[in-house]
N, C-alpha and C positions, 0 to 999 in steps of 0.2 A: 431396615431393609436388608434382606439376606444377600449373600454373595452372588447367587444366581441372578437375582433381580438387578443388583448393581451392574453386573456384566451386561445385561440387556440394555440398561440405560446408557452405559458408556458406549456400547456398540452403536446404538441408534444416534446418539449425540455426535459421535465422530463421523457418521455417514451423512448427516443432514447439516452439520455445522452449526448446531444450536445447543445451548445448555438449558435444561428445563429447571424452572423454579420448583415445580412440583414433579418430582421424578416418578411418582406413581402413575402419572398420565402416560409417560413413555412406556412403562411396563404394560399397562392395559392396552395401549395401541398395538403392541406387538404380540399379544396373547390371542391366538386363534381359539375358537370355541372348543376344539378337540383337546385343548390343554388347560381349560379353565378348571378351577376348583373353588371351594368355599372362601378361600382367602385371596383368590386371584380371578377377577371377572374377565370375560372375554372382550374382544374389541368390536363386538357386533353393534353395540350402541354407538360407538365412535364411528364405525363405518357408515351407519345411517346418517349421523350428523355431518360427517365429512363429505358425504355424497352431496348433501344440500349446499354446503359451502362451495364445493368444487363447481357445482352447476351454476351458482351465482357468479363466481369469479370468471368462469369461461364465457358465460352468456354476456356479461358486461364487456369483457375484452373484445369479443367478436362484434358486439353491437357498436362499440366505439371505433374499432379498427376497420370495419367494412361497412361504411354508411350507405353504400349503394346496393348491398346484398338484400334480397328478399328474405322473408321469414323462412321459406323452405330451404334456401341455401345455407342460412345460418344454422338451422336445425340439423341439417346434414353434417356440417362441419362439427358442430357440438357433439353429435352422436358418435363420430369417429374419435374425437379428442377424449371424451370421457368413457370410451368403450373399455371393456376388460383388457383387450389387446394392448391399447396404448398405455393404460395405467400399469399393467403388469410389466411392460417394457421399461417404464420409468422406475418402477420398484426394483427391477433387476439392475438397472443402471446405478441406482443408489446402494445396491447391495442389501436391500431389505430381506431378500430371500435367505440371507445368512443370519438375520436377526430374529425374524418372526418365530415365536415359540409354538410348536406343534405337538399334538399327541403322538403316541408311539406309532400308530398305523401310518400316519402321514410323514413323520420324521424320517422314516426309512426310505422314502421315495427319493429318487435321484433328481427329479424335476417336479416343481410344485404346479398345481393347477393355476391358470390365469386368475381365477376368481379370488384365490387366497392372496395372491400378490397385489391385485387391484384393490382388494379390501384393506390390505395393510397400508397402501398408499393413502386411501381415503381416511383411515383411522389416524394416520400421522397428521393429516390436515386438521382433523378435529382436535387432536392433542395440542397442536400448536395454537389453535384458536383459543382453547380453554386455558392455556398457559400464558399466552401473551397477546391475545386479541386478533381481530380480523386482518390487520395489516401484515402481521407475521405469517398467518396462514396464506394470504394472497401472495406474498413474496415467495414462499416455498413453492406454491403451485406454478407461478409464472416462471420461476427459475428452472424448474424441472420439466415443464411441459412446453416451454417456448420453442425448443427445436422441433417438437412434434407438431405444434401449431403451424409453424412456418412450412414444414413439409406438407402438411395437409392443405394449407392455403394455396400452395403452389400446385395442388392437385397431383402430387407425385405418389400419393398412397394408392394402394390397390383398392379398387372399388369392389369390395366384397359385399354385395347386396344382401346375401343371406346373413352375414355376420351383423350388418347394420340393422336388419329387420329383427334379428334375434335379440340384440341389445335393446332395441326399442321395446320389444314385447316384454322382456324381463323387467324393464324399469317401469313400464306404464300400464301393462294389462296383466301382469303375472301369469303369462301363458307362453307356450312354445309354438312357433309356426309349424304347421303340419303340411307336407307336400304330397300331392296326389298325382299320379300319372293318369291322365284321362284318355290318352290315345297314343298308339305307336304306329308309325307308318314306315314303309320302305323295307327292302331286303335286310337280312341280318348284318351284312357288312356296311350298310348305309342307312341305319334307322334314324328316324326323327321322333322326338318325344314332345307331347303336349302336356304341360304340367300346370296345376293350379295350387295355390297355397291358402290354407284355412287358418284364420287367426281370430280369436275372440268372437266366434259366431259369424264371421264374415268370410267370404271367398274372394280372393284376388287373382287377377290374371284372367284366363290362362295364357301361357306363353310357350313358344316353340323353341327347341334347341336340338343340336346334332347329337347330344347325349343327355343323360338325366341331369348331370351336374350343371350343364349349360342352361337347360330348360328351367331348372330350379332357380338359378341366378336370375334369369329373365323374369320369372314369376315374382321373385322377391323384389326386383326393381319395379315391377308394375304396382306391387303393394305399397312400396315407398312413395311412388308418385301419387297414388290415390290418397295416402295419408298426409301428403304435403311435406314429406321429409326429403324430397328431391325436387329441384327445379324442373318445370316441364320442359320437354325437348326444345320448344321454340325459344326458351329463355336461356338455354345452355350456351 
């Protein structure tokens, strides 16, 4: 292993508090697709596998911790916990943004996209699983996401319905929600907007708001309700 690869391994191990038996797993977990070459594969396969492990660990934790929650409530919490926003925050807290290897175009950026950081977190989960098994991966997940889980469980997180819907769409239907203004009413200084959201061939909403952003959030909330990802109002 060359000096650059060894530096990656040392940096990751120091941040996560674990020594890899197979150090090549650590290198691959931290290699973004923009930096891959014939001798160094990217972390895309690890991200795919880590996402599945993460989903299982979080689903089991929520299932056991909140026995009185309905499926919709559990799904909503899980969506926030495994969202790009939460995972990228955890990755930054670990300092993975200082370890992940990027191509030249991305390496020059002052801040990294959430997706890159979230993928690095998921890839680390996969590397730990492959190196030392499920219990090691689960311990890493719970140690680093436990504060976020508690925060979300206390309902202190911002309910960004558009973000929740987009995370769901990207993970389950490989599509992006499209928002349409159906109607505007009122004078210029006090307009109201009627907005619908299209996703995967279906239209949800519409919903009203005092501005486009508010109306889009309301439409996204309607979509999440229909999809069963939010508890119905009478159960809140």
